[in-house]
N, C-alpha and C positions, 0 to 999 in steps of 0.2 A: 197731581204727582208729577206727571210727564214735565209740566212747566216747572215745577221746582227743581227737578233734577237737571233740566237744561239750564236752568238759572245758575245752579251751582257749578255745572260744567263750564258754563261761560265765565263764571268768576274764577275758577281754577286755572282756565286758559290764560285769562287777563293776568293772573298772578305769575303764571309761568313765563308769559311774554315778558312782563316787567323785570323778572328774575333775570331772564336771558338778556334782555337789553342792559340791565345793570351790569351783568357779567362782561358783555362785549365791551361797554363803556370803560370798565376796570382793565380789561385787557389792553385796549386801545391805549389807555392812560400810562399803563406800565411800558409799553412798547415805545410810546412816545418819549417817556422819561429815559430808556434805554438808548433811543436814537440821539436824544439830546447829549447824553453823557458821554457817547462814543464819539471820538474824533479820529480822523485818518491822519497819522503822523506826517504823510506826504502833503496833506493840504493845510496842516496847521502849522502856521509860522511861529505859534508860540513854543512849539518843541524845541526850537534853536536855543531857547534860554537854559535848557537842561544840557546842552552839548559841554564837553570838557575841552578845555584848550590844552592841547598837547605841548605847545611850546610858543612862546612869543619873546620878545627882546627883553621883557621885564622879569622873565622867570630865571631862577638860578639853575634849575634842573630841567631835563627833557622829559623825566618821567611824569605821565599825567595823574598819577594816583598818590595819596599820601599813605602812611603806614595803616591806617585803620580801614581804608578802602582796600588795599591789598589783602588785609586780613579777611575781610568779609568776602572777597572773590575765592580766597583759598578755602574758606569755610563752606561755601556753597558747592565748589568742585568736590571737596572731600565728601560732603553728604551725600551728593549724586553717586559718587564712586563706590562708597562703602554700603550704602543702604537703600538708595532711591531709584536709580535709573540704570537698566540693564545696558543700554547703548554706552554710558559713561564707562561702566565696568569692562566692557568689551574693547573700546577704543584704547584705553590704557593697557590692558592685557596684551592686546594686539602688539602695541609699541615694544612692551617687554619681550614678547616671544620672537619678534623679527629683529629687534636692534641688537640684543645680547643673547637671545636664545636661552636654552637650558644649560648649557655649559659655559656662556659667557665668552667675552672676547679672550683670545689666546695670545699671551705675550710670551716671547722668548728671544734670546740673543742668538742670531744665526750668522753675523757678519764677522765674529772674530775668528782669526785664522787659527789662534792657539785652542785647539780642540779641549784641552783639560780646562783652561780658564772659562771657555765658553760653557762647558759642563757645570763648573762651580757657580757661574752667575745664574744659570738657570736653576740650579739646585736652590740657592738662596732666594730666588724669586718665589719659586713654588713653596718654600717654607713659609715666607711671609704671606703669601696669598691663602694658604691653607689656615694659617693662624689667624688672620684677619678676615676670614670667610668672604673673599672677594668675589666669589661667583655669586653669591646671594646679595652682596653689596652693590654689584654691578647692575643687577635687576632692580634694586631699590633705588639707585640713581636715576634710572628711567622713570620709574613709578613717581618719586618725589617730583622729578623734572616736570612730568605731564600733569600732575595734580597741582604742584605749587608755583610752577614756573621757574623754579631755581632750587639749588640744593648747596648747602655748606658742609664742608668736611674739615674737621680740625685734626691735626697731628700731633701726638705726644710722643716725646723721646724720653722713656725710662730706661729699663733695662733691654728694651726692644722698642721699634717704631709701632706706634698704635695709631689707628685712624678711626674717627667717630662722627656721625652726623650730628649736625646742630640743627634744632627746629628753627625754621625762619621767623617765627614769633619772638624768640630769643634774642635775635639781633635787633637791638633797638638802643636809643640813648634817652633814658628817662629825664635828663636834663635838657633835651632838645638842643643841645649844642651842635650836634652832627645829625643831619637828616638821615633817617632810615637806619641809624646806628652805625653809619660807616664814615670814617674819617679819611678824606683825601687830601692830596696835595693842593694846596691853594691854587686855583686857576687851571687844574688838571684833574678832572673827576675820574679819569682812568687809572691813575696811580694812587692805589689805596695804601693808606698808612696802618690804619687800626679798624678792628672790628669789635664793637661794644656788645658784650655777651651779658644777657640779664636772665639768670635761671628763673623757671616758674615759680612764682610766689615770692619772689624778691624784688626789691626796687633798686638795689645798687647795681651798677654795670661794672663788668670786669673788661679792661681793654685787652685785646689778642692781637698780637702783630700780625700783620698781613702775611708774613712768611709762613705762619703756622696754619693759614686757612687756605682752602681751595674753594672757590666760589664759582659756580657754573650757571649761567642764565639760559633758560630755554627760549624765552621771548623777551626781546628787549635789545636795544642798541648799545654800543660800547659806553656812550656817555650817560646811560642810565645806571643808578646804583643797584637798583633791584629787578629781579625778573617779574614778568607778568604772567599769571596762569594762562597757558595757550587755549585751555578749554573753557575758559570763563564765558565766552561769548556763545557757548553752545548750551548754557543752563537754560535760558529762555526758550529756545526751540525744543529742548528736551521736555521741559515742563509743559509746553504746549502739546506736544504729541502725547504725553501721559494723560492730560486732560482730554483730548480728543478721543483716545482709546478709552478712557474711562466714562465718557458721555455714550460711547456705543455699547459698551458694556451694560450700563444702566438702562438704557433704552430697550435692549434685548432681555434684560433680566425682568423688566417690568411687563414686557408684552408676553412673556413666557408664564406669569404668575396669574394674570387675569384671564380666566378661561371663558367666562360668559357674563352677560349683564342680564339681570333678571328684573323684567318690568311688571309693575303692579298696575293692573287695569282699573280697578275699582277703589283701592284705598286713596285717602287723600295725602297731599304731600306732607301735612303735620303727622299723619300716622307713619308714613314711610321714614320721615326723619326720626321719629321717635324710635322705630324698630332699628334703624341703623345706629343710633346711639347706644342701644344695648348691646352691639356688637364692637364698641369702641375698645381699644386697648389702653388708652392713656387720655387724660384731660389736661389741657393748659389753658391759661389765660393770656389773651391777646394783649400785649402791653400798650397797644394803640387805641383800641376800642374798649378794653376792659370786659369783653365778653369771653365767656367760655367756649372752648373749641375742643370738640372731640376728635381724636386720631385714632386711625385704625392702620395696623401694620399689614402691608401687602404681602401674602404668603402665597406659595404655590397652590393654584386651585381656587384663589379668592374670586367670590361672586360679588358684583355691585349691584345694589338694589336701587331702583328708580322708577318714577311715575311712568305709567303707559304713554303719557303725551311728551315725554322727553326722550330725545334721541342722543346718545353719547357717540362720539367720533373721535378716534385717535389721530390728532393732528400731527402733521409731519412737515418739515421745512421744504419749501419748494426747490428741492435740490435732488438732483439724480443720484442714484446709489453708486454709479460710475464716478460722478464728480467727488463724491465723499471719499471714494477709495483713493483717488489721485491726490486728494488733499492730504491724506496721511503719507503717501509716498513722497510728495514734494517737501513735507516736513523732514522726512528721514533723508532725502537727498541734500537739504540744506545742512543737517547735521554731518553728513559725509564730506561736504565741501569744507566745512570749518575745521573737521578733524585731519583733513589731508589724506583719507583713506578711502578706497572705493566702496561704493554702496554695499556690494555683497560681503566685504569684510566688516563693515560696521553692523550690519543686520544679520549677517550669517544666511542670507537668502540670495542664492545665485540663480533664481528663476527669471529674474529680468535681464540675464545677460547670457549670450552664447559665447563660444570660444573666442571669436575675433574680437567682440566688444569687450570682453572681459580682460584680453591681452592688452588692448589700448587703455582701458580704464584703470589698469593696475599700474601703468607707468607713473602717474603722479604719486601713488602711494609708495612704489619702489624708491623713487626720488627722495621722498620724504624720510623714509627709513634709512636710506644711505646718509642723508644730512644728519640724523640723530646718530647714527653709527660714528660718523665724524667727529661728533661732540663727545661722545662716549670714549672714543679713541684719544682724543686730546686729554680727557680726564685720566685715563689709564696711563698714558705716558707720563704725565707728571707723577703720579703715584709711583710708577717704575722709578723714575730718576730720584724721587725722595727715598725709596728703599735702597737704592744702590749708593746713594750718598751716605745714609745711614751705615750700611756695610762697609763703606770706605773709610769713614770717620771713626767707627767704633768696632769694627769686628775684623779688620785687616784685610779686606779685599783690596787688591792692587789698584792703584790710582792710574787710570788711563790717560792718554793724551787727550787735551780738550777738557779735562775736568775743570768745572766753574760752579761751584756750589751757590754763587750769588745769584745766578740765573737759572738755578736748577738743572743745570746740565752735568749729568753724572759721567758722560763720556762713554757709556755702554749704551748703544743703541738697540732698541727693542723692534722686533718685527711683530705687528699686531694684525692677527687674522680674525675678521669678524664673520659671523655666521653668513652663509650664503643666502641670498634673498630668493624668491621664488624662481624656479626654473621651469619654464613650460616644456621645452625639447631639449632633453639632454644629448641626442644624438647630433642634432645641429650644433650645439656648443662644442661638442667633442671635436667634430670635423672643424670647425673654426679654429680652435685651439691648435690642431694638428697642422693646419695650414699656416699659422703663426709661427709654430715650432720649426717647421721645414723651412720656412723662409728666414729663419735666424732672428725674428723679432721677438719670441717668447722663450724662456728657459724652462727646464723640467721643474725647477723649484717654485717658479711663478705658478706653472700649471697645476702642480699639486697644491699650491695654496689655495688657488681657485676652486679645486675640488675638496677643500677642506682636509686635506692629507698632511700628515707631518713628514718633511722632507727627510731629517735624519732617520726616522723610523722606517720610512719606505726603503732608503738606501740600505739600511742594515737588513731588512727582510729581504731584499733582492740579493744581497751578497750571501745570505744564508740559505738561499734555496738552492736545491740540487736540480739537476736535469731531470730527475725522477719526478720532483715536486711540480715542475711545470709541464710534466706531460711529454718530455722528449725521449723518454725510454719507456 
């Protein structure tokens, strides 16, 4: 009897060893295939065949993408922004909040000596801005620019001046006569003659004179017809971070569900397998082998059944936990660099920065927002001039000196005040302004503009104050 049991045990051990050997060989084979399939882009000369030529002597345009490729980039960024990635949402929202803010860029005429005319100009602008919802439209300008790399605004003159956005996908030429749907002066890509507008669901293009369209590019040179989505290069890194984070979640999820491994000391492998099959949740047929495979869903508190001679071990990559943590941060840093915003603004985590490093790191972000404020200011200046030209031509506003509608010069200069970017030390800035003011290089009006104050309103408030109001009595 003992000899028979010993023979059975020897046979079982042999079967288990063969099974483990087979499993190890399969693992090694899979790992080998993965290594063969993976290629380091730095070491692979073949990757150069996928590079895009930005420009060479044979190309007619400098833009490296055709209309389909630009559309694909816009779609990826929009999907990330609307539904897939928190970093993309935060980067674009940061730009909206810092570039134009909740109140938008403030435009008004302050240089006119004629006070009544100045008040009338400002009143008409406020009427137009309120009617056309310019506060929300300014935020949408930044939102579209960051997502799509450009925005188109079309102006209509009916009983009043109206402005509407055009979707970038609608600017195209179905006849392929004009690339990207934009007709330019022969030999001068910067002088646009017409934009070709194709409504969704239509195939016929409507030419729109360039004088009726405002086109602003967020990324691209002057000799590019279209803007490139500035956040397109972040899609890959954001996807990698989501995958990295997802793997960490799955690993912790599985580890928290399997609470113990139950080892059977006397039952045969066949009996254990039969028992395990009774616990299966579903059955599938392997398309390669044709064999039936049982699947069991891992739930919280799941126990794994195995033979007493088998030892299970949770394998982990030979990577330290600290290394994995830094991998995640390196990806987030790459995203921050591509966005032009400091890490703590992208991730909403200031734990990696003290006061001094945050002050230094913020400078590139401030400069980026100032650049975008300048672009928004250019757009709003053109809208101001178009509004004033309409008022002059149709609503009886006096025609000022220098009026030239051909170059969109209304003759009425607008002062544009953008939201003040982050200020770390208000006292130091006030002292600096005071020194400049006392030295005669800074006016009260400019000082108030820096502080976001309305010069006319402050003068009226000061004149209306009594000595009792300011605490002199």
